[in-house]
Every structure is written in structure tokens, then in C-alpha cells.
C-alpha positions as CSV (number, residue, x, y, z in Angstrom):
1,M,53.2,-164.9,75.0
2,A,57.2,-164.2,74.6
3,V,59.1,-165.3,78.0
4,S,61.0,-162.4,79.6
5,P,64.3,-163.1,80.4
6,V,65.6,-163.6,83.5
7,T,68.0,-161.4,85.6
8,P,71.7,-163.1,86.2
9,P,72.2,-163.3,89.9
10,L,75.1,-160.9,91.0
11,L,78.6,-162.5,90.8
12,A,79.6,-161.5,94.5
13,I,76.3,-163.6,95.3
14,V,76.7,-166.7,93.2
15,L,80.5,-166.8,94.5
16,V,79.3,-166.4,98.1
17,F,76.6,-169.6,97.8
18,R,79.0,-171.9,95.5
19,S,81.7,-172.0,98.2
20,R,78.4,-173.0,100.7
21,P,77.6,-176.6,99.5
22,E,74.7,-176.9,101.6
23,F,73.2,-174.6,99.2
24,D,73.5,-176.4,95.8
25,G,70.5,-177.4,94.1
26,I,68.3,-174.7,95.1
27,D,69.1,-171.7,92.9
28,H,66.1,-169.5,93.9
29,V,67.7,-168.9,97.0
30,T,70.7,-167.5,95.2
31,S,68.5,-165.5,93.0
32,A,66.5,-164.5,96.3
33,V,69.2,-162.8,97.8
34,S,71.1,-161.5,94.5
35,A,67.4,-159.1,94.3
36,Y,67.2,-158.4,97.6
37,V,71.3,-156.8,97.6
38,D,70.9,-155.7,93.5
39,S,70.3,-151.5,94.0
40,S,71.7,-151.1,90.0
41,V,68.0,-151.8,89.2
42,E,66.8,-149.1,91.3
43,Q,69.3,-146.5,89.2
44,P,67.3,-143.2,88.3
45,L,66.9,-143.8,84.4
46,H,69.1,-140.6,83.5
47,K,71.6,-141.9,85.9
48,A,71.6,-145.1,84.2
49,C,71.5,-143.6,80.9
50,K,75.0,-141.9,81.5
51,F,76.8,-145.3,81.9
52,G,76.0,-146.0,78.5
53,S,75.5,-149.4,79.4
54,V,72.8,-151.5,77.5
55,A,73.6,-154.3,79.8
56,L,72.3,-152.2,83.0
57,L,69.8,-150.9,80.8
58,D,68.4,-154.3,80.4
59,R,69.3,-155.6,84.0
60,I,66.7,-152.6,85.0
61,W,64.0,-153.9,83.0
62,N,64.7,-157.7,83.4
63,S,64.3,-157.0,86.7
64,T,60.3,-155.8,86.4
65,V,59.2,-159.2,85.8
66,D,58.2,-159.7,89.6
67,L,56.0,-156.3,89.2
68,E,54.2,-157.3,86.5
69,P,50.4,-157.4,87.1
70,G,49.2,-159.8,89.6
71,G,52.2,-159.0,91.4
72,W,52.8,-157.7,94.7
73,G,55.1,-154.8,93.8
74,L,54.7,-151.3,94.0
75,W,55.2,-148.2,91.8
76,S,58.7,-148.1,90.7
77,V,61.3,-146.9,88.0
78,R,61.4,-150.2,87.0
79,N,57.4,-150.5,87.3
80,L,57.0,-147.6,84.9
81,L,59.3,-149.0,82.5
82,R,56.9,-152.0,81.7
83,S,54.2,-149.8,81.0
84,Q,55.9,-147.8,78.1
85,K,54.9,-149.6,75.3
86,L,57.8,-148.6,73.0
87,Y,60.6,-149.1,75.2
88,G,62.9,-151.8,74.4
89,K,61.6,-151.1,70.6
90,L,63.6,-148.2,69.3
């Protein structure tokens, strides 16, 4: 089974936590805060496609890992992407 790439934290969040030495070594906090504030992954697909950014579409795709079966996530555009068998194969 292939491992999905992890969505990298937003640069602004990385810089904030880098400036706080008490957060050294607890990268999951940076990732969690970044996931919470990252509204780019909730962009409607037609708008995300208009940007012409494969990086944005990859970010939306990679952010769905926490919504895979057995997770607690509700339906969303991100979850819909994971259900489309041909997405990412074209």
C-alpha cells in the first residue's frame, strides 16, 4: 500500500512556531495548527482549477488523508476527491 504524502505546514505557521523554542521537537503541533487555519483546501474545485496551480490541487488532495475510511471526517470536497478512482491518474 502506497503512503500518501503529507501536506506540508503553511510557511507562516512554520515561522511562528520556529520563533518559539518551547515548541521544538513537537512538529505535530505545527501540523495541527496549520491544518486548522489552511482554508485553501476548502476551495471549491472549479475555483481551485481556475488558479491553474497543480500545487494547490495537490495540497487539496494530500489534505484528505485524515478523511480516509475509519477517520472521523464528514463529507467534503476533499473527501469527494478521494472517492474518485480516476483523480490523479490523468
